C-alpha positions as a printed NumPy array, in Angstrom:
array([[  2.069, -16.813, -14.887],
       [  2.971, -17.857, -11.385],
       [  2.744, -15.459,  -8.462],
       [  5.408, -15.895,  -5.833],
       [  4.049, -15.512,  -2.286],
       [  4.942, -12.335,  -0.431],
       [  7.372, -12.588,   2.453],
       [  6.145, -13.021,   5.984],
       [  5.426,  -9.922,   8.031],
       [  8.314,  -8.352,   9.928],
       [  6.069,  -8.184,  12.95 ],
       [  2.728,  -9.854,  13.442],
       [ -0.168,  -8.012,  15.023],
       [ -0.346,  -8.514,  18.761],
       [ -3.468,  -8.319,  20.912],
       [ -2.445,  -6.92 ,  24.278],
       [ -5.983,  -6.365,  25.571],
       [ -6.062,  -7.038,  29.322],
       [ -7.948, -10.071,  30.525],
       [-11.412,  -9.147,  31.82 ],
       [-11.849,  -8.927,  35.586],
       [-14.809, -10.341,  37.508],
       [-16.891,  -7.261,  36.747],
       [-16.031,  -7.518,  33.013],
       [-16.858, -11.137,  32.332],
       [-17.019, -11.952,  28.614],
       [-20.497, -12.087,  27.181],
       [-21.592, -15.307,  25.511],
       [-20.938, -15.544,  21.779],
       [-24.653, -15.042,  21.072],
       [-24.521, -11.53 ,  22.544],
       [-21.587, -10.077,  20.587],
       [-21.951,  -6.978,  18.431],
       [-21.1  ,  -9.183,  15.438],
       [-24.145, -11.36 ,  16.088],
       [-26.377,  -8.33 ,  16.534],
       [-25.169,  -6.989,  13.173],
       [-25.693, -10.352,  11.468],
       [-29.223, -10.819,  12.846],
       [-30.218,  -7.228,  12.035],
       [-28.646,  -7.482,   8.555],
       [-26.515,  -4.355,   9.015],
       [-22.812,  -3.584,   9.48 ],
       [-21.067,  -3.551,  12.862],
       [-20.517,   0.199,  12.431],
       [-24.278,   0.707,  11.969],
       [-25.01 ,  -1.241,  15.165],
       [-22.52 ,   0.902,  17.072],
       [-24.017,   4.129,  15.731],
       [-27.586,   3.008,  16.403],
       [-26.897,   2.019,  20.009],
       [-25.214,   5.384,  20.539],
       [-28.205,   7.243,  19.079],
       [-26.325,   8.616,  16.057],
       [-28.311,  11.094,  13.965],
       [-27.019,   9.393,  10.802],
       [-29.2  ,   6.303,  11.471],
       [-32.965,   6.363,  10.923],
       [-35.272,   5.901,  13.935],
       [-36.766,   2.801,  12.335],
       [-33.314,   1.178,  11.989],
       [-32.313,   2.208,  15.515],
       [-35.411,   0.593,  16.972],
       [-34.881,  -2.612,  15.005],
       [-31.254,  -2.842,  16.147],
       [-32.156,  -2.104,  19.795],
       [-34.786,  -4.858,  19.731],
       [-32.275,  -7.281,  18.232],
       [-29.652,  -6.382,  20.848],
       [-32.191,  -6.815,  23.666],
       [-33.334, -10.16 ,  22.295],
       [-29.727, -11.381,  22.224],
       [-28.908,  -9.893,  25.618],
       [-26.193,  -7.675,  24.175],
       [-24.893,  -4.886,  26.462],
       [-22.284,  -2.504,  24.971],
       [-19.097,  -1.996,  26.966],
       [-19.263,   1.408,  28.705],
       [-15.751,   2.413,  27.58 ],
       [-16.514,   1.427,  24.006],
       [-19.745,   3.412,  24.113],
       [-17.894,   6.472,  25.328],
       [-15.517,   6.231,  22.37 ],
       [-18.315,   5.496,  19.932],
       [-20.146,   8.689,  20.894],
       [-17.128,  10.528,  19.489],
       [-16.967,   8.362,  16.346],
       [-17.428,  10.079,  13.013],
       [-17.721,   7.026,  10.77 ],
       [-14.891,   8.54 ,   8.722],
       [-11.344,   7.509,   7.828],
       [ -8.934,  10.095,   6.386],
       [ -6.505,   9.244,   3.573],
       [ -3.611,  11.702,   3.793],
       [ -1.085,  12.156,   1.003],
       [  0.685,  14.768,  -1.068],
       [ -1.724,  15.037,  -4.007],
       [  0.562,  17.175,  -6.144],
       [ -0.311,  18.299,  -9.673],
       [  1.175,  15.432, -11.723],
       [  0.467,  12.582,  -9.316],
       [ -2.076,  10.938, -11.648],
       [  0.684,  10.57 , -14.264],
       [  3.625,   9.819, -11.974],
       [  1.866,   7.5  ,  -9.51 ],
       [ -1.38 ,   5.952, -10.813],
       [ -1.002,   3.264,  -8.147],
       [ -2.081,   5.822,  -5.547],
       [ -5.598,   5.748,  -6.966],
       [ -5.716,   1.949,  -7.032],
       [ -4.864,   1.957,  -3.315],
       [ -7.554,   4.563,  -2.638],
       [-10.144,   2.571,  -4.63 ],
       [ -9.486,  -0.598,  -2.628],
       [ -9.551,   1.31 ,   0.657],
       [-12.794,   3.139,  -0.127],
       [-14.58 ,  -0.008,  -1.35 ],
       [-13.757,  -1.985,   1.795],
       [-14.646,   0.869,   4.171],
       [-17.977,   1.446,   2.423],
       [-18.925,  -2.202,   2.933],
       [-18.238,  -1.737,   6.649],
       [-20.281,   1.447,   6.972],
       [-17.389,   3.956,   6.894],
       [-16.589,   6.848,   4.571],
       [-13.138,   7.669,   3.19 ],
       [-12.145,  11.322,   2.898],
       [ -9.032,  12.536,   1.057],
       [ -6.936,  15.279,   2.56 ],
       [ -3.977,  16.615,   0.539],
       [ -0.962,  17.46 ,   2.692],
       [  2.659,  18.373,   2.153],
       [  5.417,  16.986,   4.382],
       [  5.75 ,  20.402,   5.978],
       [  2.036,  20.703,   6.817],
       [  1.509,  17.116,   7.968],
       [  2.648,  17.203,  11.645],
       [  0.434,  20.126,  12.682],
       [ -2.603,  19.11 ,  10.641],
       [ -2.507,  15.5  ,  11.824],
       [ -2.029,  16.58 ,  15.452],
       [ -5.204,  18.698,  15.12 ],
       [ -7.153,  15.84 ,  13.5  ],
       [ -6.257,  13.523,  16.375],
       [ -6.926,  16.026,  19.16 ],
       [-10.279,  17.071,  17.698],
       [-11.301,  13.505,  16.756],
       [-12.156,  14.636,  13.224],
       [-11.888,  11.014,  12.036],
       [-11.93 ,   7.52 ,  13.509],
       [ -8.642,   6.501,  11.858],
       [ -5.909,   7.75 ,   9.526],
       [ -4.187,   6.186,   6.525],
       [ -1.048,   8.079,   5.486],
       [  1.218,   7.751,   2.486],
       [  4.861,   7.311,   3.539],
       [  5.892,  10.242,   1.364],
       [  4.572,  12.707,   3.965],
       [  6.1  ,  10.876,   6.945],
       [  8.86 ,  12.803,   8.736],
       [ 10.694,  12.029,  11.97 ],
       [  8.496,  14.62 ,  13.72 ],
       [  5.292,  13.039,  12.44 ],
       [  6.506,   9.517,  13.304],
       [  7.091,  10.685,  16.895],
       [  3.541,  12.076,  17.081],
       [  1.988,   8.857,  15.766],
       [  3.901,   6.596,  18.156],
       [  2.961,   8.72 ,  21.19 ],
       [ -0.803,   8.989,  20.659],
       [ -3.492,   6.364,  21.193],
       [ -5.14 ,   6.727,  17.795],
       [ -5.719,   4.208,  14.952],
       [ -3.503,   4.854,  11.917],
       [ -1.478,   3.09 ,   9.237],
       [  1.354,   4.271,   6.993],
       [  1.235,   2.99 ,   3.388],
       [  4.855,   2.343,   2.428],
       [  7.833,   1.34 ,   4.551],
       [  9.394,   4.442,   6.168],
       [ 12.877,   5.4  ,   4.974],
       [ 14.037,   5.888,   8.556],
       [ 13.931,   3.24 ,  11.287],
       [ 10.714,   3.737,  13.204],
       [  8.161,   1.924,  15.341],
       [  5.206,   3.298,  13.35 ],
       [  2.677,   0.855,  11.904],
       [  3.228,   0.38 ,   8.183],
       [  2.254,  -1.86 ,   5.276],
       [  4.07 ,  -2.139,   1.96 ],
       [  4.953,  -4.191,  -1.085],
       [  8.149,  -6.237,  -0.741],
       [ 10.171,  -4.444,  -3.412],
       [ 13.251,  -6.605,  -2.828],
       [ 11.157,  -9.657,  -3.61 ],
       [  9.868,  -7.959,  -6.759],
       [ 13.49 ,  -7.42 ,  -7.844],
       [ 14.313, -11.078,  -7.229],
       [ 11.266, -12.209,  -9.21 ],
       [ 12.239,  -9.994, -12.163],
       [ 15.863, -11.163, -12.246],
       [ 14.992, -14.847, -11.81 ],
       [ 12.435, -14.629, -14.612],
       [ 15.052, -13.147, -16.964],
       [ 17.7  , -15.657, -15.882],
       [ 15.26 , -18.482, -16.618],
       [ 14.744, -16.973, -20.097],
       [ 18.506, -17.18 , -20.687],
       [ 19.463, -13.515, -20.196],
       [ 22.811, -12.975, -18.447],
       [ 23.908,  -9.382, -19.187],
       [ 21.415,  -7.002, -17.55 ],
       [ 21.278,  -3.262, -16.836],
       [ 18.984,  -1.654, -14.274],
       [ 17.613,   1.791, -15.209],
       [ 16.773,   3.105, -11.752],
       [ 16.125,   6.84 , -12.065],
       [ 17.307,   8.855,  -9.082],
       [ 19.957,   7.272,  -6.901],
       [ 18.086,   8.22 ,  -3.699],
       [ 14.825,   6.55 ,  -4.789],
       [ 14.179,   4.136,  -1.892],
       [ 11.84 ,   1.861,  -3.883],
       [ 14.275,   1.581,  -6.8  ],
       [ 17.126,   0.825,  -4.379],
       [ 15.104,  -1.977,  -2.788],
       [ 14.352,  -3.458,  -6.209],
       [ 18.042,  -3.264,  -7.109],
       [ 18.91 ,  -5.129,  -3.908],
       [ 16.59 ,  -7.953,  -4.936],
       [ 18.019,  -8.052,  -8.469],
       [ 21.554,  -8.269,  -7.093],
       [ 20.611, -11.07 ,  -4.71 ],
       [ 19.325, -13.164,  -7.603],
       [ 22.318, -12.309,  -9.82 ],
       [ 24.824, -13.074,  -7.049],
       [ 23.519, -16.636,  -6.878],
       [ 24.582, -17.03 , -10.526],
       [ 27.87 , -15.134,  -9.922],
       [ 26.708, -12.406, -12.299],
       [ 26.648,  -8.62 , -11.967],
       [ 24.074,  -6.03 , -13.016],
       [ 24.952,  -2.607, -14.419],
       [ 23.172,   0.409, -12.919],
       [ 22.194,   3.608, -14.719],
       [ 20.952,   6.579, -12.653],
       [ 19.444,   9.916, -13.626],
       [ 18.407,  13.159, -11.949],
       [ 14.688,  12.39 , -12.341],
       [ 12.555,   9.446, -11.188],
       [ 10.57 ,   9.544, -14.433],
       [ 13.056,  10.667, -17.098],
       [ 16.493,   9.725, -18.375],
       [ 19.284,  11.495, -20.223],
       [ 19.773,   9.974, -23.688],
       [ 23.548,  10.237, -23.191],
       [ 23.406,   7.435, -20.604],
       [ 21.587,   5.164, -23.051],
       [ 23.979,   6.198, -25.871],
       [ 26.922,   4.959, -23.831],
       [ 25.133,   1.774, -22.757],
       [ 23.77 ,   0.657, -26.133],
       [ 26.644,   1.807, -28.378],
       [ 29.05 ,  -0.768, -26.985],
       [ 30.206,  -3.691, -29.028],
       [ 28.836,  -5.939, -26.278],
       [ 25.726,  -4.22 , -24.964],
       [ 23.277,  -5.425, -22.278],
       [ 20.831,  -8.073, -23.431],
       [ 17.987,  -6.604, -21.368],
       [ 17.083,  -3.34 , -19.637],
       [ 15.171,  -3.558, -16.341],
       [ 13.362,  -0.264, -15.756],
       [ 12.431,   0.885, -12.252],
       [  9.057,   2.19 , -13.451],
       [  6.857,   2.539, -16.521],
       [  7.965,   6.098, -17.288],
       [ 11.591,   5.016, -17.643],
       [ 10.478,   1.979, -19.674],
       [  8.607,   4.225, -22.123],
       [ 11.668,   6.468, -22.492],
       [ 13.903,   3.443, -23.145],
       [ 11.446,   1.955, -25.636],
       [ 11.275,   5.206, -27.621],
       [ 15.069,   5.556, -27.588],
       [ 15.616,   1.953, -28.74 ],
       [ 13.224,   2.445, -31.665],
       [ 14.915,   5.719, -32.661],
       [ 18.217,   3.841, -32.78 ],
       [ 16.692,   1.351, -35.204],
       [ 17.058,  -1.542, -32.757],
       [ 14.435,  -4.231, -32.359],
       [ 12.765,  -5.341, -29.095],
       [ 13.416,  -8.044, -27.911],
       [ 15.698,  -9.286, -30.721],
       [ 18.431,  -6.665, -30.167],
       [ 17.64 ,  -5.682, -26.583],
       [ 14.824,  -6.862, -24.319],
       [ 12.838,  -4.68 , -21.921],
       [ 11.174,  -5.301, -18.546],
       [  9.45 ,  -2.798, -16.26 ],
       [  8.364,  -2.702, -12.659],
       [  4.756,  -1.638, -12.03 ],
       [  1.955,  -2.028, -14.523],
       [  0.458,   1.413, -15.094],
       [ -2.529,   1.523, -17.471],
       [ -0.547,   3.239, -20.241],
       [  2.056,   0.425, -20.258],
       [ -0.396,  -1.771, -22.168],
       [ -0.443,   0.829, -24.973],
       [  3.3  ,   0.59 , -25.646],
       [  4.395,  -1.044, -28.894],
       [  5.64 ,  -3.67 , -28.384],
       [  3.86 ,  -4.401, -25.12 ],
       [  6.297,  -4.52 , -22.21 ],
       [  6.719,  -7.373, -19.719],
       [  6.004,  -6.095, -16.205],
       [  6.345,  -7.037, -12.553],
       [  2.861,  -6.311, -11.237],
       [  1.605,  -5.81 ,  -7.696],
       [ -2.102,  -5.648,  -6.877],
       [ -2.328,  -2.194,  -5.294],
       [ -6.125,  -2.398,  -5.029],
       [ -5.564,  -5.345,  -2.693],
       [ -3.07 ,  -3.207,  -0.757],
       [ -5.858,  -0.671,  -0.187],
       [ -8.242,  -3.374,   1.009],
       [ -5.631,  -4.663,   3.472],
       [ -4.963,  -1.139,   4.741],
       [ -8.668,  -0.505,   5.384],
       [ -9.097,  -3.864,   7.093],
       [ -6.185,  -3.153,   9.437],
       [ -7.305,   0.324,  10.567],
       [-10.814,  -0.957,  11.315],
       [ -9.308,  -3.782,  13.371],
       [ -7.194,  -1.227,  15.182],
       [-10.242,   0.884,  16.056],
       [-11.527,  -2.134,  17.99 ],
       [ -8.121,  -3.262,  19.255],
       [ -5.883,  -0.241,  19.95 ],
       [ -2.906,  -2.452,  20.856],
       [ -2.795,  -4.01 ,  17.388],
       [  0.5  ,  -3.377,  15.579],
       [  1.912,  -4.266,  12.172],
       [  5.041,  -3.781,  10.115],
       [  4.369,  -6.083,   7.207],
       [  4.599,  -6.804,   3.502],
       [  1.345,  -7.637,   1.726],
       [  0.261,  -8.755,  -1.758],
       [  2.372, -10.945,  -4.041],
       [  4.317,  -9.553,  -7.033],
       [  3.986, -11.542, -10.257],
       [  5.306, -11.413, -13.821],
       [  3.052, -10.322, -16.68 ],
       [  4.896, -11.684, -19.712],
       [  4.447,  -9.668, -22.903],
       [  6.203,  -9.107, -26.229],
       [  9.308,  -7.261, -24.974],
       [ 11.062, -10.316, -23.495]])
């Protein structure tokens, strides 16, 4: 299967660090903290902690790192040292970890796994903090003021206009996972869901399907709407339309809507489902009706949750590597700790088609 590259970032990171004055002349490359870390065979974070006499580093390691720094002529920047003395070596992951999240959004844990793995390699710990949208502004304000962590990663679900205003006013490293629903200058990173919709529709068009229906769940689901936009863009190029079926739940569907859709004399050739839960519902309904997949009606789903591989028949999916999303998120917040002026509003990772039996 071919992966189609993700779109370019909406805004590229910018380094606005002021040029050093005469009293802040750059040190030679041999005396950078990176070189100290490489020669001492430790992470940059460990070098920083050792030179700031952190109690989390053994005396033996501190001495070895100090000797290496002295040998290379490395002198930490005074401002950076001041900040480092407050450093906790911790990044918080903040999200609404509600009761059924493991079923409704398994991708959350793929993101967390990628984030934690990358941070651990760099000498940082990831702590999870469950928050509701209502709690988030006050709790996050306290975290920032008390320097409880070195950086924050937030899921867009808890982002409100009040919280966005707090984040844009403070000088603190953070990143929002997911594009905010409202226009905002906050730093965010997301999957390009419009592109995923285009990839799905173009794949089906190439297979010869022309009459499609999109099962999108709730009408106010921002991700589903973005995917529908991409589907329509691809269909418009062929002067074709896509039917849309909504429901009151993001993970469930009223059988009456499918009754009307699939009882027609000319029914859709393929159902595109906004997520795996809707795909499972459609698959079970189609089998109860005595129809065959894909002979009578084909099925495609967005996302590739673990349970989707257990469906019978297996369902073709548009997959995005959410572990890679977590790695990118961790990499960005660590860069922002070192470069506070760094900004991003970008799409990362490339959606691709996993072709299975249902198409």
